[in-house]
N, C-alpha and C positions, 0 to 999 in steps of 0.2 A: 504492500498500500503504500502509496506517496504522503506524504506528511502533508498535511493540509494546511500548515505555515510555509511550505513553499508556494502556494497558490494564492492569489488576489483575483477579484471579479471583477472586470471592468465596465460591466451595463449591467441593466434593470431587468433584461429580458431573461426566460425560464429555458432551462434544457429540455428539447423537445424529445420526438423520437425518432427524427434522420440520424443520418449518419453525422459521426463527430471528425471534424477536419482538425488535424493539425497543419497550424500554419507555423510551418517549419522559415524559421530567419535567421537567430545569433547561432542558434544549436544544431550545426549541420553534420548530423550525425544519426543514426539507429538504435545502437548500443550505449548504456550508460545515460539515458536522455529522459529524466525525470517529466518533461514536458507529452513527448510522447508515449512514456507508461501511463501518466494520466489523463490520456486521451482515449488510451485504451479500456481503462478503469470506465471511464464515464458508458463508453460505447458497451461495454460488458453489462454494466448495469441498466442500462437502455436497451438489451439485447439487439444493437448494432453494430455498425463496424467504423472502422478509422480507414479516411483517406489522408495522405498528406499531400501537401501543396507547398512550394514556393515561389514566391512572388517575387520576378527577377527582375529592378528598374534598371531597363537598357542604358542608363547613364545615370550613376550616382557620385556626388560629391568629390567629383575630379579624378575617382580610380580610375585606374589605368588597366592593360589588356593583363600588366603583371598579377594583379590582385584578381581581376575576373576570371584567368584562367585558373588560378588555385581554387577560386570557389568554385568553378564548373567542372573541373577533375574531381574534384570533392564529391560535388551532387551526382556525377555518374555513378560513383562507389556505392551513395546512397540508395540510388535508383536498384543497383542490382540487390543491395542487403535488404532493401523493402519486397522485390518479387519475389524472395525466396520467404517470404512470409505472407504472402499473399496481400500481400498491403498495396492499394493503387499509390501511384505518385505522380505527381504531375507540377509542369514548372510552366507558371503564367507569366506572361510578359507585358508590364505595362506600370502604373502607380498603382505598390501593393494593395493601399486601403480601398481603391476602387475595385480591384481585382478581386479580392476576397471576398467583396460584397457580392458582386455578381456571381462568383463559383457557388456561395453559402446559399444564396438565392434557387440558382440553378439544381442543384443536389438536394434541396430542399434539408438543409445539415437542421441536426437537433441543437449542437455547439459545435463552436470554434475553441481552441486551445491554441496558443502560440507563446513565446519564448519572452523573458523579461529582459529589457534592454534599458537602459537607461539614458542613451543617448536622444537627443529632441526631438529628432526627425521621425526615431523610431517610435515613441513616445507619441509625437502628432499624427502617425499612422495608425496606430493604436485606437487614440481617441476617437479619428475619425469614423474608421471601422466601428468601432462601440457604438456610435448613435446611430449607424444608418443599419446595422445587421439586424435580423426579426429572431435571433437565438443568442442565446447566452454568450457571452464571450470572457476566458479566463487567460491570464498570462501565470506561467508559473516559472520560476528562476532557478534554471538546470543550468544554470554558469559559474554561480557561486556556489560553495559549498553549506557555507552559512546563507542561508537569501538575506537580500541586502535590506530588506526592512525590518526582518527582526534582528540583523545584527548593530544595528542602530534606527533610531528612529529622527536622525539630525544629521546634519553635517558635521563630521568629528575634524577636530584639531590636527591628528597625526597619528601616525603609526601608534604612539603610544596610549592614545586614547582609546583607540577602537581594537588593539591588541587583547586587553583582556575581556572584553566584551565578545570577543570570537572564542576566544578559549573557553570561556565557561561556558558554553554550550556546545562546541566543536563534536564532541563524541555524540552528541546526539543524533548530528547529521552526518557523519563522516559514517557511513553504512556502507555497504555492499548492495548494488543494484539488483532487486528483481528483473531479469531475464523479458525482454519483449517476445509475447506470445505469435504463433501461426496464428491467422486470422482464418477463420471460417469465411465461407460466402455469404456474410450479412450484407452488402452493399451491391446494388446491382450498375455501379459506378464499375468501368472496367480499363484502367487505364490505359493508353496505346503505348508502346517505345518511345520514348523522347526523342524526337531528331536534333541533335546536339549541335549539327551543323545548323540547322534555321536558328536555334537558339544564339550561335554565336554573331550569326548572321546579322541579327537584330540588336547587335551593341552598337553603341554610340559613344566610343571612349580611344583614349589618347593609345594608339598603338606603338609609339617612340621608346617605349619604356618596355623592356624587354622581360621576358620569363626568365626566370634563375633555373640553373641548370644543378644546382648542388642540394636541393630539398624539394623531396617530390611532394603533393599534395595527396589529400585525404587518410582515413582513418588507418589503414596497413601500414602507409609510409609512417605516420604519425605514431603509432606505436613500435615500429621498428628505432623509430630515430630516441625515443622514448629508453627503450631497452639498450640501446648503444651507450645511452647518457647514464645512465645505472650503471653498466656494467665498465663503463670506461673513464668516464669524468667526475661523478659525484661524489666518489670518495674525497676527490681533492677541491671542490666546491667552496669549503669555507674559509679556506685560505688564498686559492688562486682565483678565484670568480673575478675580481677587478684586473685583472691582466689580460688587456686583450691580445696577448702573443700567445697564451697559453691554452687557451679554446676550449675553458672550463664552462663555460653558462652551457643551459639545456639546449637552447635553438627550438623550444618547442612554442615560442611566443606565436607564430603563425597559426599553428594547429589551434590552439587555444581562443586565438581573435575570429578564427571561421569556426568554431564550434566542430572540429573533427576531433578533436580529445578532449573529455570532460575534464577539468580541473580535479573532480574527486576523485576519479580512476588513477589520477598520474600521482597525487596523494597517497594513496592506496598500495600503490607498487612502491612509491620512494620509501614508506614507513616500513614495509614489509622486507627491503633490500637491508645489506650486508655491509651498506655504507659505516662511516663513523657518525658517533651522533651528532658531532659538531656539523657535520655537512649536511645531513637530514634534516637539522633545524633551522641552518642557516636557507636552505632552498625551501624548504615547506613556508618560512616566513615571508618571501618571495612570493612564492605560489599562493600563498592564505592571505595574509595579514595584507599586505603592499597590494595583492591584486584588488582584493575586496574594498582597502579603502578608494581606490580609483573609481571604480563604482559607486561607493558612497557618497563621492565630491562627485560625481555626474550626476547623479539622479534626485540631490537634495542643492545643486546648485546650477540651475538654468544655465547659466552665464560660464560656464566651465571653459569654453574656448574664447575668452575677452577678459579685457585688463580690469573690468570689475569683478568678475570672478576671484580675484587675487586676495589676499587677507587684506585688512583696513591698513596694518603699519607698514605690506608692503608698499600698498599704493600711494600711501603719504610719504615714504622714501622715496620712492622713484620720481614721485612728482616734484620732489624738491631738487633732482638730480637731473630733470628735463634740459638742463641749461649746460649740463656740464659739455666740456669739450671734449670729441671723442677722437681718440690718436688716431682712427682708421674709421672710414665709411664705406659701407659696401651696398651695392646695390642686389636683387634677387636674382638678376641675373649672374653677377659677380660669384655670389653663395652658390648658385646651382651648377655651377661651371666650375666649383673648386678654384675659386682663382684670386686667394687674398694672401697675405704675406706668412700666414701662419701654416709650414708644412705640417704638422700634425692635425689641424683642423682639416686642413684639403682631405688627408687622409682620410677622416673620417667621413666629409663627405661623398669620398671617392668610393667607401665599402657601403655605404647605402644605396649609390645610385648601382653600384656592380652586383649586389649581392643582397638586395632587397633587405638588409638588416646589419644594423650598427651594431657592436657590443655597447651592451647596456652601460658600462663608466663613460665611452665617449661618448654615448647619448649626452649625457651631463654636460660635458666639456663643450661638445657641438652647441647645445643649445644657449648655454651662457656666453660663448663668444658672439653669438648671432645678437643678443642682448647689447655688448659691448661697443659693436660695430655698426649699430643700427641709428638712426635717428632720433627714435624712439620707443619704450617699452610695446605699444598698442603696433609698430612696425615690425621692430623683432619676433612679436608673438605670433602677427601672420606671417613671415617668413618660415617660421620653423615650423607651425602646424603645416602648410602649404608644400614643403619640402618633404615632413613626414610622411604625409598622406600620399603623397605624389610617388615616393617611393619604397618608402617602406612595406611589407607586405602584411604587419600588424597593424598599420594606418588607421584612421578613421575609429579608435578605440580608446576607451575610457584611460587605459595603460599611457597612451600618447600624451591624450592631453594631459592628465594629470603630471605627468612627468615633466612635460613642457612648461606647465605653469609653475611645478617647482623649482625650476631650473631658472627662468625670470621672473618670476611673480613671486618665490618665497613661500608655497602652497606646502602645507605639511612640514614646515621648518619653523626656527625660530629666527630672530633678527642676530646680525652679526656685528661684526665692527663696520661703521661708516664710511665709506670710500666713494670715490667719484665715480659717474655713470649709475653703481650697480645701488647705492645707496648702502639699506644695511641688507641686501639680499646674499645669501652666499656668494662667494667669490673662488673661481677656480682659473689656474693659470698652466702653462706651458710646462714651468718648473714644478710646480705641485706636480703634474704627471710624471715628470722625469724623476722625480723621486720613487715613483711608484712602482713605474717599470718600463723596458727600454723600450724609448720613445722612436729612437731610431729604427729598431726593427719592426714595429709596428710601422712604419714610413715606408720602410724599405718593401714591405711585403705588399703595402697596400700598389707601391708603383707596379710592382710585380705585376699584378692582375690587369693593371690598366696601361 
């Protein structure tokens, strides 16, 4: 049974007798998916069946073919997994809230279940659908281990305030998943095989940002990447994760972003591994506390991608330093082409452009330097979000928005010593990086790839 605390009702309509639609969105997988499990439970209770639908917006927030192909190849695997369970799957093209309402009306749906997502556009889609559907609409937090609204009823100041709240109830939610059951013929809908060529031809996206070769999409590849991480890198994670030359990070964020792997599944696998206690705790802190803190920020602060989303102390401090002289000023074009005076920053930008994923420690340095070399914090924020969302496989994600807001706007941090441009926002520099890892080796590695 799905814990009822994971579920919220989004409208006042009743559950009818027709098939239950699982409107897949953020959690693009069949296994270990509380939303799909809940949809199947509703269908069994109503003696009906489950139909899974993915609504594909052909153009979404500047996403490129890099992100779309990772998504689509994962969905091709979803189609195969659902076929084995005799569960129909359809991809609808268009504005998601319009398409789901039309589809629900067409099949006389009894209810719609969808994924929790704190981002503004996803919330708006669900609000519009909720007011137009003739049946009940639920969303289920299948992304977080502790559901976002259960972890905290308000925006948290930082990891130190949300950590005890999550840890207090973590064991209640960190449980083994029941399996999705093979479906009997409970619905007259029989989905035809999806024409993926037609789906791809409908896209209106930037094709200049190439797919990456080092990371394969989908559940199967994600599980393989998880196993490799646990077997070969997890044991050194606590001590070496911040050194971009050691490659000790998990590399799992794209799978988490697209929901091809469940954070809960990953946490259980890491907990049962033979890695050192320190490394397991360090990784689970990032996977659970820091990830859920990002969702908390975006859920309770609708201005998560703007200057007004920063803490009051940071806004006031940055305002005081607006007129400070910048030693260097660069345009978006300069940043995007990695044409700054700083070889380390350029290497980080090139890593993101070519690999679709920048090392986590370098992401902080990268964003802070954009603040230092931009005319205003607003411009720095806009540039950082644009570049992150264009090139990173895990762009358009709460982790990205909160990470950039931490770097540029002091989110989830405290005030530091006052200094030019940054005010009291934490500062990072080249020499600080040099004291932590071999900067020249990192620069050389990125140069070889380009």
